[in-house]
LUMLUMDREN-2810 file (N, C-alpha, C; in Angstrom, 1 decimal):
<atoms>
<atom><aa>M</aa><ch>A</ch><at>N</at><xx>111.2</xx><yy>-13.2</yy><zz>13.1</zz></atom>
<atom><aa>M</aa><ch>A</ch><at>CA</at><xx>111.0</xx><yy>-11.8</yy><zz>13.3</zz></atom>
<atom><aa>M</aa><ch>A</ch><at>C</at><xx>112.0</xx><yy>-11.0</yy><zz>12.6</zz></atom>
<atom><aa>A</aa><ch>A</ch><at>N</at><xx>111.5</xx><yy>-10.0</yy><zz>11.9</zz></atom>
<atom><aa>A</aa><ch>A</ch><at>CA</at><xx>112.4</xx><yy>-9.1</yy><zz>11.1</zz></atom>
<atom><aa>A</aa><ch>A</ch><at>C</at><xx>113.2</xx><yy>-8.2</yy><zz>12.1</zz></atom>
<atom><aa>K</aa><ch>A</ch><at>N</at><xx>114.4</xx><yy>-7.9</yy><zz>11.8</zz></atom>
<atom><aa>K</aa><ch>A</ch><at>CA</at><xx>115.2</xx><yy>-7.0</yy><zz>12.7</zz></atom>
<atom><aa>K</aa><ch>A</ch><at>C</at><xx>115.6</xx><yy>-5.8</yy><zz>11.9</zz></atom>
<atom><aa>I</aa><ch>A</ch><at>N</at><xx>115.9</xx><yy>-4.7</yy><zz>12.6</zz></atom>
<atom><aa>I</aa><ch>A</ch><at>CA</at><xx>116.4</xx><yy>-3.5</yy><zz>11.9</zz></atom>
<atom><aa>I</aa><ch>A</ch><at>C</at><xx>117.6</xx><yy>-3.1</yy><zz>12.7</zz></atom>
<atom><aa>K</aa><ch>A</ch><at>N</at><xx>118.5</xx><yy>-2.4</yy><zz>12.0</zz></atom>
<atom><aa>K</aa><ch>A</ch><at>CA</at><xx>119.8</xx><yy>-1.9</yy><zz>12.6</zz></atom>
<atom><aa>K</aa><ch>A</ch><at>C</at><xx>119.5</xx><yy>-0.5</yy><zz>13.1</zz></atom>
<atom><aa>V</aa><ch>A</ch><at>N</at><xx>119.9</xx><yy>-0.2</yy><zz>14.3</zz></atom>
<atom><aa>V</aa><ch>A</ch><at>CA</at><xx>119.7</xx><yy>1.1</yy><zz>14.9</zz></atom>
<atom><aa>V</aa><ch>A</ch><at>C</at><xx>121.0</xx><yy>1.7</yy><zz>15.4</zz></atom>
<atom><aa>S</aa><ch>A</ch><at>N</at><xx>121.1</xx><yy>2.9</yy><zz>15.5</zz></atom>
<atom><aa>S</aa><ch>A</ch><at>CA</at><xx>122.2</xx><yy>3.6</yy><zz>16.1</zz></atom>
<atom><aa>S</aa><ch>A</ch><at>C</at><xx>121.7</xx><yy>4.3</yy><zz>17.3</zz></atom>
<atom><aa>A</aa><ch>A</ch><at>N</at><xx>122.4</xx><yy>4.2</yy><zz>18.5</zz></atom>
<atom><aa>A</aa><ch>A</ch><at>CA</at><xx>121.9</xx><yy>4.8</yy><zz>19.7</zz></atom>
<atom><aa>A</aa><ch>A</ch><at>C</at><xx>123.1</xx><yy>5.3</yy><zz>20.5</zz></atom>
<atom><aa>T</aa><ch>A</ch><at>N</at><xx>122.9</xx><yy>6.3</yy><zz>21.3</zz></atom>
<atom><aa>T</aa><ch>A</ch><at>CA</at><xx>123.9</xx><yy>6.8</yy><zz>22.3</zz></atom>
<atom><aa>T</aa><ch>A</ch><at>C</at><xx>123.3</xx><yy>6.4</yy><zz>23.6</zz></atom>
<atom><aa>I</aa><ch>A</ch><at>N</at><xx>124.1</xx><yy>5.5</yy><zz>24.3</zz></atom>
<atom><aa>I</aa><ch>A</ch><at>CA</at><xx>123.6</xx><yy>5.0</yy><zz>25.6</zz></atom>
<atom><aa>I</aa><ch>A</ch><at>C</at><xx>124.7</xx><yy>5.2</yy><zz>26.7</zz></atom>
<atom><aa>D</aa><ch>A</ch><at>N</at><xx>124.3</xx><yy>5.1</yy><zz>27.9</zz></atom>
<atom><aa>D</aa><ch>A</ch><at>CA</at><xx>125.3</xx><yy>5.1</yy><zz>29.0</zz></atom>
<atom><aa>D</aa><ch>A</ch><at>C</at><xx>126.1</xx><yy>3.9</yy><zz>29.0</zz></atom>
<atom><aa>P</aa><ch>A</ch><at>N</at><xx>127.4</xx><yy>4.0</yy><zz>28.9</zz></atom>
<atom><aa>P</aa><ch>A</ch><at>CA</at><xx>128.3</xx><yy>2.8</yy><zz>28.8</zz></atom>
<atom><aa>P</aa><ch>A</ch><at>C</at><xx>128.3</xx><yy>2.0</yy><zz>30.1</zz></atom>
<atom><aa>D</aa><ch>A</ch><at>N</at><xx>128.2</xx><yy>2.6</yy><zz>31.3</zz></atom>
<atom><aa>D</aa><ch>A</ch><at>CA</at><xx>128.1</xx><yy>1.9</yy><zz>32.6</zz></atom>
<atom><aa>D</aa><ch>A</ch><at>C</at><xx>126.8</xx><yy>1.1</yy><zz>32.7</zz></atom>
<atom><aa>R</aa><ch>A</ch><at>N</at><xx>125.7</xx><yy>1.7</yy><zz>32.2</zz></atom>
<atom><aa>R</aa><ch>A</ch><at>CA</at><xx>124.4</xx><yy>1.0</yy><zz>32.2</zz></atom>
<atom><aa>R</aa><ch>A</ch><at>C</at><xx>124.5</xx><yy>-0.2</yy><zz>31.3</zz></atom>
<atom><aa>L</aa><ch>A</ch><at>N</at><xx>125.1</xx><yy>-0.1</yy><zz>30.2</zz></atom>
<atom><aa>L</aa><ch>A</ch><at>CA</at><xx>125.2</xx><yy>-1.2</yy><zz>29.2</zz></atom>
<atom><aa>L</aa><ch>A</ch><at>C</at><xx>126.0</xx><yy>-2.3</yy><zz>29.9</zz></atom>
<atom><aa>E</aa><ch>A</ch><at>N</at><xx>127.1</xx><yy>-2.0</yy><zz>30.5</zz></atom>
<atom><aa>E</aa><ch>A</ch><at>CA</at><xx>128.0</xx><yy>-3.0</yy><zz>31.1</zz></atom>
<atom><aa>E</aa><ch>A</ch><at>C</at><xx>127.2</xx><yy>-3.7</yy><zz>32.2</zz></atom>
<atom><aa>R</aa><ch>A</ch><at>N</at><xx>126.5</xx><yy>-2.9</yy><zz>33.0</zz></atom>
<atom><aa>R</aa><ch>A</ch><at>CA</at><xx>125.7</xx><yy>-3.5</yy><zz>34.1</zz></atom>
<atom><aa>R</aa><ch>A</ch><at>C</at><xx>124.6</xx><yy>-4.5</yy><zz>33.5</zz></atom>
<atom><aa>A</aa><ch>A</ch><at>N</at><xx>123.9</xx><yy>-4.0</yy><zz>32.4</zz></atom>
<atom><aa>A</aa><ch>A</ch><at>CA</at><xx>122.9</xx><yy>-4.9</yy><zz>31.8</zz></atom>
<atom><aa>A</aa><ch>A</ch><at>C</at><xx>123.5</xx><yy>-6.2</yy><zz>31.3</zz></atom>
<atom><aa>K</aa><ch>A</ch><at>N</at><xx>124.7</xx><yy>-6.0</yy><zz>30.6</zz></atom>
<atom><aa>K</aa><ch>A</ch><at>CA</at><xx>125.4</xx><yy>-7.2</yy><zz>30.1</zz></atom>
<atom><aa>K</aa><ch>A</ch><at>C</at><xx>125.7</xx><yy>-8.2</yy><zz>31.2</zz></atom>
<atom><aa>K</aa><ch>A</ch><at>N</at><xx>126.2</xx><yy>-7.6</yy><zz>32.3</zz></atom>
<atom><aa>K</aa><ch>A</ch><at>CA</at><xx>126.6</xx><yy>-8.5</yy><zz>33.5</zz></atom>
<atom><aa>K</aa><ch>A</ch><at>C</at><xx>125.3</xx><yy>-9.2</yy><zz>34.1</zz></atom>
<atom><aa>I</aa><ch>A</ch><at>N</at><xx>124.3</xx><yy>-8.4</yy><zz>34.2</zz></atom>
<atom><aa>I</aa><ch>A</ch><at>CA</at><xx>123.0</xx><yy>-9.0</yy><zz>34.8</zz></atom>
<atom><aa>I</aa><ch>A</ch><at>C</at><xx>122.4</xx><yy>-10.1</yy><zz>33.9</zz></atom>
<atom><aa>T</aa><ch>A</ch><at>N</at><xx>122.4</xx><yy>-9.8</yy><zz>32.6</zz></atom>
<atom><aa>T</aa><ch>A</ch><at>CA</at><xx>121.8</xx><yy>-10.8</yy><zz>31.7</zz></atom>
<atom><aa>T</aa><ch>A</ch><at>C</at><xx>122.8</xx><yy>-11.9</yy><zz>31.3</zz></atom>
<atom><aa>G</aa><ch>A</ch><at>N</at><xx>124.0</xx><yy>-11.7</yy><zz>31.6</zz></atom>
<atom><aa>G</aa><ch>A</ch><at>CA</at><xx>125.0</xx><yy>-12.7</yy><zz>31.2</zz></atom>
<atom><aa>G</aa><ch>A</ch><at>C</at><xx>125.3</xx><yy>-12.8</yy><zz>29.7</zz></atom>
<atom><aa>S</aa><ch>A</ch><at>N</at><xx>125.0</xx><yy>-11.7</yy><zz>29.0</zz></atom>
<atom><aa>S</aa><ch>A</ch><at>CA</at><xx>125.1</xx><yy>-11.7</yy><zz>27.6</zz></atom>
<atom><aa>S</aa><ch>A</ch><at>C</at><xx>126.1</xx><yy>-10.6</yy><zz>27.2</zz></atom>
<atom><aa>D</aa><ch>A</ch><at>N</at><xx>127.0</xx><yy>-10.9</yy><zz>26.3</zz></atom>
<atom><aa>D</aa><ch>A</ch><at>CA</at><xx>127.9</xx><yy>-9.9</yy><zz>25.7</zz></atom>
<atom><aa>D</aa><ch>A</ch><at>C</at><xx>127.3</xx><yy>-9.3</yy><zz>24.4</zz></atom>
<atom><aa>N</aa><ch>A</ch><at>N</at><xx>126.2</xx><yy>-9.9</yy><zz>23.9</zz></atom>
<atom><aa>N</aa><ch>A</ch><at>CA</at><xx>125.6</xx><yy>-9.5</yy><zz>22.7</zz></atom>
<atom><aa>N</aa><ch>A</ch><at>C</at><xx>124.7</xx><yy>-8.2</yy><zz>23.0</zz></atom>
<atom><aa>I</aa><ch>A</ch><at>N</at><xx>125.2</xx><yy>-7.1</yy><zz>22.5</zz></atom>
<atom><aa>I</aa><ch>A</ch><at>CA</at><xx>124.5</xx><yy>-5.8</yy><zz>22.7</zz></atom>
<atom><aa>I</aa><ch>A</ch><at>C</at><xx>123.1</xx><yy>-5.9</yy><zz>22.2</zz></atom>
<atom><aa>S</aa><ch>A</ch><at>N</at><xx>122.9</xx><yy>-6.4</yy><zz>21.0</zz></atom>
<atom><aa>S</aa><ch>A</ch><at>CA</at><xx>121.6</xx><yy>-6.5</yy><zz>20.4</zz></atom>
<atom><aa>S</aa><ch>A</ch><at>C</at><xx>120.6</xx><yy>-7.3</yy><zz>21.3</zz></atom>
<atom><aa>E</aa><ch>A</ch><at>N</at><xx>121.1</xx><yy>-8.4</yy><zz>21.9</zz></atom>
<atom><aa>E</aa><ch>A</ch><at>CA</at><xx>120.3</xx><yy>-9.2</yy><zz>22.7</zz></atom>
<atom><aa>E</aa><ch>A</ch><at>C</at><xx>119.9</xx><yy>-8.5</yy><zz>24.0</zz></atom>
<atom><aa>V</aa><ch>A</ch><at>N</at><xx>120.9</xx><yy>-7.8</yy><zz>24.6</zz></atom>
<atom><aa>V</aa><ch>A</ch><at>CA</at><xx>120.7</xx><yy>-7.0</yy><zz>25.8</zz></atom>
<atom><aa>V</aa><ch>A</ch><at>C</at><xx>119.7</xx><yy>-5.9</yy><zz>25.6</zz></atom>
<atom><aa>L</aa><ch>A</ch><at>N</at><xx>119.8</xx><yy>-5.2</yy><zz>24.5</zz></atom>
<atom><aa>L</aa><ch>A</ch><at>CA</at><xx>118.8</xx><yy>-4.1</yy><zz>24.2</zz></atom>
<atom><aa>L</aa><ch>A</ch><at>C</at><xx>117.4</xx><yy>-4.7</yy><zz>23.9</zz></atom>
<atom><aa>D</aa><ch>A</ch><at>N</at><xx>117.4</xx><yy>-5.8</yy><zz>23.2</zz></atom>
<atom><aa>D</aa><ch>A</ch><at>CA</at><xx>116.1</xx><yy>-6.4</yy><zz>22.9</zz></atom>
<atom><aa>D</aa><ch>A</ch><at>C</at><xx>115.4</xx><yy>-6.9</yy><zz>24.2</zz></atom>
<atom><aa>L</aa><ch>A</ch><at>N</at><xx>116.2</xx><yy>-7.5</yy><zz>25.1</zz></atom>
<atom><aa>L</aa><ch>A</ch><at>CA</at><xx>115.6</xx><yy>-7.8</yy><zz>26.4</zz></atom>
<atom><aa>L</aa><ch>A</ch><at>C</at><xx>115.1</xx><yy>-6.6</yy><zz>27.2</zz></atom>
<atom><aa>G</aa><ch>A</ch><at>N</at><xx>115.9</xx><yy>-5.5</yy><zz>27.1</zz></atom>
<atom><aa>G</aa><ch>A</ch><at>CA</at><xx>115.5</xx><yy>-4.3</yy><zz>27.8</zz></atom>
<atom><aa>G</aa><ch>A</ch><at>C</at><xx>114.2</xx><yy>-3.7</yy><zz>27.2</zz></atom>
<atom><aa>L</aa><ch>A</ch><at>N</at><xx>114.1</xx><yy>-3.7</yy><zz>25.9</zz></atom>
<atom><aa>L</aa><ch>A</ch><at>CA</at><xx>112.9</xx><yy>-3.2</yy><zz>25.2</zz></atom>
<atom><aa>L</aa><ch>A</ch><at>C</at><xx>111.7</xx><yy>-4.1</yy><zz>25.6</zz></atom>
<atom><aa>R</aa><ch>A</ch><at>N</at><xx>111.9</xx><yy>-5.4</yy><zz>25.6</zz></atom>
<atom><aa>R</aa><ch>A</ch><at>CA</at><xx>110.8</xx><yy>-6.3</yy><zz>25.9</zz></atom>
<atom><aa>R</aa><ch>A</ch><at>C</at><xx>110.3</xx><yy>-6.0</yy><zz>27.3</zz></atom>
<atom><aa>A</aa><ch>A</ch><at>N</at><xx>111.2</xx><yy>-5.9</yy><zz>28.3</zz></atom>
<atom><aa>A</aa><ch>A</ch><at>CA</at><xx>110.9</xx><yy>-5.6</yy><zz>29.7</zz></atom>
<atom><aa>A</aa><ch>A</ch><at>C</at><xx>110.1</xx><yy>-4.2</yy><zz>29.8</zz></atom>
<atom><aa>L</aa><ch>A</ch><at>N</at><xx>110.6</xx><yy>-3.2</yy><zz>29.1</zz></atom>
<atom><aa>L</aa><ch>A</ch><at>CA</at><xx>109.9</xx><yy>-1.9</yy><zz>29.1</zz></atom>
<atom><aa>L</aa><ch>A</ch><at>C</at><xx>108.5</xx><yy>-2.0</yy><zz>28.6</zz></atom>
<atom><aa>I</aa><ch>A</ch><at>N</at><xx>108.3</xx><yy>-2.7</yy><zz>27.5</zz></atom>
<atom><aa>I</aa><ch>A</ch><at>CA</at><xx>107.0</xx><yy>-2.9</yy><zz>26.9</zz></atom>
<atom><aa>I</aa><ch>A</ch><at>C</at><xx>106.0</xx><yy>-3.6</yy><zz>27.9</zz></atom>
<atom><aa>V</aa><ch>A</ch><at>N</at><xx>106.5</xx><yy>-4.7</yy><zz>28.5</zz></atom>
<atom><aa>V</aa><ch>A</ch><at>CA</at><xx>105.7</xx><yy>-5.4</yy><zz>29.5</zz></atom>
<atom><aa>V</aa><ch>A</ch><at>C</at><xx>105.3</xx><yy>-4.5</yy><zz>30.7</zz></atom>
<atom><aa>A</aa><ch>A</ch><at>N</at><xx>106.3</xx><yy>-3.7</yy><zz>31.2</zz></atom>
<atom><aa>A</aa><ch>A</ch><at>CA</at><xx>106.1</xx><yy>-2.9</yy><zz>32.4</zz></atom>
<atom><aa>A</aa><ch>A</ch><at>C</at><xx>105.1</xx><yy>-1.8</yy><zz>32.0</zz></atom>
<atom><aa>E</aa><ch>A</ch><at>N</at><xx>105.2</xx><yy>-1.2</yy><zz>30.8</zz></atom>
<atom><aa>E</aa><ch>A</ch><at>CA</at><xx>104.3</xx><yy>-0.1</yy><zz>30.5</zz></atom>
<atom><aa>E</aa><ch>A</ch><at>C</at><xx>102.9</xx><yy>-0.7</yy><zz>30.2</zz></atom>
<atom><aa>L</aa><ch>A</ch><at>N</at><xx>102.7</xx><yy>-1.8</yy><zz>29.6</zz></atom>
<atom><aa>L</aa><ch>A</ch><at>CA</at><xx>101.4</xx><yy>-2.4</yy><zz>29.4</zz></atom>
<atom><aa>L</aa><ch>A</ch><at>C</at><xx>100.8</xx><yy>-2.8</yy><zz>30.7</zz></atom>
<atom><aa>E</aa><ch>A</ch><at>N</at><xx>101.6</xx><yy>-3.3</yy><zz>31.7</zz></atom>
<atom><aa>E</aa><ch>A</ch><at>CA</at><xx>101.0</xx><yy>-3.6</yy><zz>33.0</zz></atom>
<atom><aa>E</aa><ch>A</ch><at>C</at><xx>100.6</xx><yy>-2.4</yy><zz>33.7</zz></atom>
<atom><aa>A</aa><ch>A</ch><at>N</at><xx>101.3</xx><yy>-1.3</yy><zz>33.6</zz></atom>
<atom><aa>A</aa><ch>A</ch><at>CA</at><xx>100.9</xx><yy>0.0</yy><zz>34.2</zz></atom>
<atom><aa>A</aa><ch>A</ch><at>C</at><xx>99.6</xx><yy>0.5</yy><zz>33.6</zz></atom>
<atom><aa>I</aa><ch>A</ch><at>N</at><xx>99.5</xx><yy>0.4</yy><zz>32.3</zz></atom>
<atom><aa>I</aa><ch>A</ch><at>CA</at><xx>98.2</xx><yy>0.8</yy><zz>31.7</zz></atom>
<atom><aa>I</aa><ch>A</ch><at>C</at><xx>97.0</xx><yy>-0.1</yy><zz>32.2</zz></atom>
<atom><aa>Y</aa><ch>A</ch><at>N</at><xx>97.3</xx><yy>-1.4</yy><zz>32.3</zz></atom>
<atom><aa>Y</aa><ch>A</ch><at>CA</at><xx>96.3</xx><yy>-2.3</yy><zz>32.8</zz></atom>
<atom><aa>Y</aa><ch>A</ch><at>C</at><xx>95.9</xx><yy>-1.9</yy><zz>34.2</zz></atom>
<atom><aa>V</aa><ch>A</ch><at>N</at><xx>96.8</xx><yy>-1.7</yy><zz>35.1</zz></atom>
<atom><aa>V</aa><ch>A</ch><at>CA</at><xx>96.6</xx><yy>-1.4</yy><zz>36.5</zz></atom>
<atom><aa>V</aa><ch>A</ch><at>C</at><xx>95.8</xx><yy>-0.1</yy><zz>36.6</zz></atom>
<atom><aa>D</aa><ch>A</ch><at>N</at><xx>96.2</xx><yy>0.9</yy><zz>35.8</zz></atom>
<atom><aa>D</aa><ch>A</ch><at>CA</at><xx>95.5</xx><yy>2.2</yy><zz>35.8</zz></atom>
<atom><aa>D</aa><ch>A</ch><at>C</at><xx>94.1</xx><yy>2.0</yy><zz>35.4</zz></atom>
<atom><aa>G</aa><ch>A</ch><at>N</at><xx>93.8</xx><yy>1.3</yy><zz>34.3</zz></atom>
<atom><aa>G</aa><ch>A</ch><at>CA</at><xx>92.5</xx><yy>1.0</yy><zz>33.9</zz></atom>
<atom><aa>G</aa><ch>A</ch><at>C</at><xx>91.6</xx><yy>0.3</yy><zz>34.9</zz></atom>
<atom><aa>Y</aa><ch>A</ch><at>N</at><xx>92.2</xx><yy>-0.7</yy><zz>35.5</zz></atom>
<atom><aa>Y</aa><ch>A</ch><at>CA</at><xx>91.6</xx><yy>-1.5</yy><zz>36.5</zz></atom>
<atom><aa>Y</aa><ch>A</ch><at>C</at><xx>91.2</xx><yy>-0.6</yy><zz>37.7</zz></atom>
<atom><aa>A</aa><ch>A</ch><at>N</at><xx>92.1</xx><yy>0.3</yy><zz>38.1</zz></atom>
<atom><aa>A</aa><ch>A</ch><at>CA</at><xx>91.8</xx><yy>1.2</yy><zz>39.3</zz></atom>
<atom><aa>A</aa><ch>A</ch><at>C</at><xx>90.7</xx><yy>2.1</yy><zz>39.0</zz></atom>
<atom><aa>R</aa><ch>A</ch><at>N</at><xx>90.4</xx><yy>2.4</yy><zz>37.7</zz></atom>
<atom><aa>R</aa><ch>A</ch><at>CA</at><xx>89.3</xx><yy>3.4</yy><zz>37.4</zz></atom>
<atom><aa>R</aa><ch>A</ch><at>C</at><xx>87.9</xx><yy>2.7</yy><zz>37.4</zz></atom>
<atom><aa>I</aa><ch>A</ch><at>N</at><xx>87.8</xx><yy>1.4</yy><zz>37.4</zz></atom>
<atom><aa>I</aa><ch>A</ch><at>CA</at><xx>86.6</xx><yy>0.7</yy><zz>37.4</zz></atom>
<atom><aa>I</aa><ch>A</ch><at>C</at><xx>86.1</xx><yy>0.4</yy><zz>38.8</zz></atom>
<atom><aa>P</aa><ch>A</ch><at>N</at><xx>84.9</xx><yy>0.7</yy><zz>39.2</zz></atom>
<atom><aa>P</aa><ch>A</ch><at>CA</at><xx>84.4</xx><yy>0.4</yy><zz>40.5</zz></atom>
<atom><aa>P</aa><ch>A</ch><at>C</at><xx>84.5</xx><yy>-1.1</yy><zz>40.8</zz></atom>
<atom><aa>Q</aa><ch>A</ch><at>N</at><xx>84.8</xx><yy>-1.5</yy><zz>42.0</zz></atom>
<atom><aa>Q</aa><ch>A</ch><at>CA</at><xx>84.9</xx><yy>-2.9</yy><zz>42.4</zz></atom>
<atom><aa>Q</aa><ch>A</ch><at>C</at><xx>83.7</xx><yy>-3.4</yy><zz>43.2</zz></atom>
<atom><aa>G</aa><ch>A</ch><at>N</at><xx>83.6</xx><yy>-4.7</yy><zz>43.3</zz></atom>
<atom><aa>G</aa><ch>A</ch><at>CA</at><xx>82.6</xx><yy>-5.3</yy><zz>44.1</zz></atom>
<atom><aa>G</aa><ch>A</ch><at>C</at><xx>81.2</xx><yy>-5.2</yy><zz>43.4</zz></atom>
<atom><aa>D</aa><ch>A</ch><at>N</at><xx>80.2</xx><yy>-4.9</yy><zz>44.2</zz></atom>
<atom><aa>D</aa><ch>A</ch><at>CA</at><xx>78.8</xx><yy>-4.8</yy><zz>43.7</zz></atom>
<atom><aa>D</aa><ch>A</ch><at>C</at><xx>78.6</xx><yy>-3.6</yy><zz>42.8</zz></atom>
<atom><aa>E</aa><ch>A</ch><at>N</at><xx>79.5</xx><yy>-2.7</yy><zz>42.8</zz></atom>
<atom><aa>E</aa><ch>A</ch><at>CA</at><xx>79.4</xx><yy>-1.5</yy><zz>42.0</zz></atom>
<atom><aa>E</aa><ch>A</ch><at>C</at><xx>80.0</xx><yy>-1.6</yy><zz>40.6</zz></atom>
<atom><aa>T</aa><ch>A</ch><at>N</at><xx>80.5</xx><yy>-2.8</yy><zz>40.3</zz></atom>
<atom><aa>T</aa><ch>A</ch><at>CA</at><xx>81.1</xx><yy>-2.9</yy><zz>39.0</zz></atom>
<atom><aa>T</aa><ch>A</ch><at>C</at><xx>80.1</xx><yy>-2.7</yy><zz>37.8</zz></atom>
<atom><aa>S</aa><ch>A</ch><at>N</at><xx>80.6</xx><yy>-1.9</yy><zz>36.9</zz></atom>
<atom><aa>S</aa><ch>A</ch><at>CA</at><xx>79.7</xx><yy>-1.5</yy><zz>35.7</zz></atom>
<atom><aa>S</aa><ch>A</ch><at>C</at><xx>79.4</xx><yy>-2.8</yy><zz>34.9</zz></atom>
<atom><aa>A</aa><ch>A</ch><at>N</at><xx>78.2</xx><yy>-2.8</yy><zz>34.3</zz></atom>
<atom><aa>A</aa><ch>A</ch><at>CA</at><xx>77.9</xx><yy>-3.9</yy><zz>33.4</zz></atom>
<atom><aa>A</aa><ch>A</ch><at>C</at><xx>78.5</xx><yy>-3.6</yy><zz>32.0</zz></atom>
<atom><aa>V</aa><ch>A</ch><at>N</at><xx>78.7</xx><yy>-2.4</yy><zz>31.7</zz></atom>
<atom><aa>V</aa><ch>A</ch><at>CA</at><xx>79.4</xx><yy>-2.0</yy><zz>30.4</zz></atom>
<atom><aa>V</aa><ch>A</ch><at>C</at><xx>80.7</xx><yy>-1.3</yy><zz>30.7</zz></atom>
<atom><aa>I</aa><ch>A</ch><at>N</at><xx>81.7</xx><yy>-1.9</yy><zz>30.2</zz></atom>
<atom><aa>I</aa><ch>A</ch><at>CA</at><xx>83.1</xx><yy>-1.4</yy><zz>30.4</zz></atom>
<atom><aa>I</aa><ch>A</ch><at>C</at><xx>83.4</xx><yy>-0.3</yy><zz>29.4</zz></atom>
<atom><aa>D</aa><ch>A</ch><at>N</at><xx>83.8</xx><yy>0.8</yy><zz>29.8</zz></atom>
<atom><aa>D</aa><ch>A</ch><at>CA</at><xx>84.2</xx><yy>1.9</yy><zz>28.9</zz></atom>
<atom><aa>D</aa><ch>A</ch><at>C</at><xx>85.6</xx><yy>1.5</yy><zz>28.3</zz></atom>
<atom><aa>P</aa><ch>A</ch><at>N</at><xx>85.7</xx><yy>1.3</yy><zz>26.9</zz></atom>
<atom><aa>P</aa><ch>A</ch><at>CA</at><xx>86.9</xx><yy>0.8</yy><zz>26.3</zz></atom>
<atom><aa>P</aa><ch>A</ch><at>C</at><xx>88.1</xx><yy>1.9</yy><zz>26.4</zz></atom>
<atom><aa>R</aa><ch>A</ch><at>N</at><xx>87.8</xx><yy>3.1</yy><zz>26.7</zz></atom>
<atom><aa>R</aa><ch>A</ch><at>CA</at><xx>88.9</xx><yy>4.1</yy><zz>26.9</zz></atom>
<atom><aa>R</aa><ch>A</ch><at>C</at><xx>89.8</xx><yy>3.8</yy><zz>28.1</zz></atom>
<atom><aa>F</aa><ch>A</ch><at>N</at><xx>89.3</xx><yy>3.0</yy><zz>29.0</zz></atom>
<atom><aa>F</aa><ch>A</ch><at>CA</at><xx>90.0</xx><yy>2.7</yy><zz>30.2</zz></atom>
<atom><aa>F</aa><ch>A</ch><at>C</at><xx>90.9</xx><yy>1.4</yy><zz>30.1</zz></atom>
<atom><aa>W</aa><ch>A</ch><at>N</at><xx>90.8</xx><yy>0.8</yy><zz>29.0</zz></atom>
<atom><aa>W</aa><ch>A</ch><at>CA</at><xx>91.6</xx><yy>-0.5</yy><zz>28.8</zz></atom>
<atom><aa>W</aa><ch>A</ch><at>C</at><xx>92.5</xx><yy>-0.4</yy><zz>27.6</zz></atom>
<atom><aa>A</aa><ch>A</ch><at>N</at><xx>93.7</xx><yy>-0.9</yy><zz>27.7</zz></atom>
<atom><aa>A</aa><ch>A</ch><at>CA</at><xx>94.6</xx><yy>-0.9</yy><zz>26.6</zz></atom>
<atom><aa>A</aa><ch>A</ch><at>C</at><xx>94.4</xx><yy>-2.2</yy><zz>25.8</zz></atom>
<atom><aa>D</aa><ch>A</ch><at>N</at><xx>94.8</xx><yy>-2.1</yy><zz>24.5</zz></atom>
<atom><aa>D</aa><ch>A</ch><at>CA</at><xx>94.7</xx><yy>-3.3</yy><zz>23.7</zz></atom>
<atom><aa>D</aa><ch>A</ch><at>C</at><xx>96.0</xx><yy>-4.1</yy><zz>24.0</zz></atom>
<atom><aa>L</aa><ch>A</ch><at>N</at><xx>96.0</xx><yy>-5.0</yy><zz>24.9</zz></atom>
<atom><aa>L</aa><ch>A</ch><at>CA</at><xx>97.2</xx><yy>-5.7</yy><zz>25.4</zz></atom>
<atom><aa>L</aa><ch>A</ch><at>C</at><xx>97.5</xx><yy>-6.9</yy><zz>24.5</zz></atom>
<atom><aa>P</aa><ch>A</ch><at>N</at><xx>98.6</xx><yy>-6.8</yy><zz>23.8</zz></atom>
<atom><aa>P</aa><ch>A</ch><at>CA</at><xx>99.0</xx><yy>-7.9</yy><zz>22.8</zz></atom>
<atom><aa>P</aa><ch>A</ch><at>C</at><xx>99.7</xx><yy>-9.1</yy><zz>23.5</zz></atom>
<atom><aa>W</aa><ch>A</ch><at>N</at><xx>99.1</xx><yy>-9.7</yy><zz>24.5</zz></atom>
<atom><aa>W</aa><ch>A</ch><at>CA</at><xx>99.8</xx><yy>-10.8</yy><zz>25.2</zz></atom>
<atom><aa>W</aa><ch>A</ch><at>C</at><xx>100.1</xx><yy>-11.9</yy><zz>24.3</zz></atom>
<atom><aa>D</aa><ch>A</ch><at>N</at><xx>99.4</xx><yy>-12.2</yy><zz>23.3</zz></atom>
<atom><aa>D</aa><ch>A</ch><at>CA</at><xx>99.6</xx><yy>-13.3</yy><zz>22.4</zz></atom>
<atom><aa>D</aa><ch>A</ch><at>C</at><xx>100.5</xx><yy>-13.1</yy><zz>21.3</zz></atom>
<atom><aa>E</aa><ch>A</ch><at>N</at><xx>101.2</xx><yy>-11.9</yy><zz>21.2</zz></atom>
<atom><aa>E</aa><ch>A</ch><at>CA</at><xx>102.0</xx><yy>-11.6</yy><zz>20.1</zz></atom>
<atom><aa>E</aa><ch>A</ch><at>C</at><xx>103.3</xx><yy>-12.4</yy><zz>20.0</zz></atom>
<atom><aa>E</aa><ch>A</ch><at>N</at><xx>103.8</xx><yy>-12.8</yy><zz>21.2</zz></atom>
<atom><aa>E</aa><ch>A</ch><at>CA</at><xx>105.1</xx><yy>-13.5</yy><zz>21.2</zz></atom>
<atom><aa>E</aa><ch>A</ch><at>C</at><xx>104.9</xx><yy>-15.0</yy><zz>21.3</zz></atom>
</atoms>
């Protein structure tokens, strides 16, 4: 996987807490883990929101409106 160098201003206390929780002193690794978790959380929220909009049980639509579903890249990693 290609990597890019970034510059960011972050809360130092939050960074130290994240390093302690992950057990990593590597800032790039900690930030990468955080971004990965954020992506998963957001995609799951999109999925849940879409699922909640579709009728359940016998009322389930035969044709699903694609606007209600995210293109979830579960197989990317």
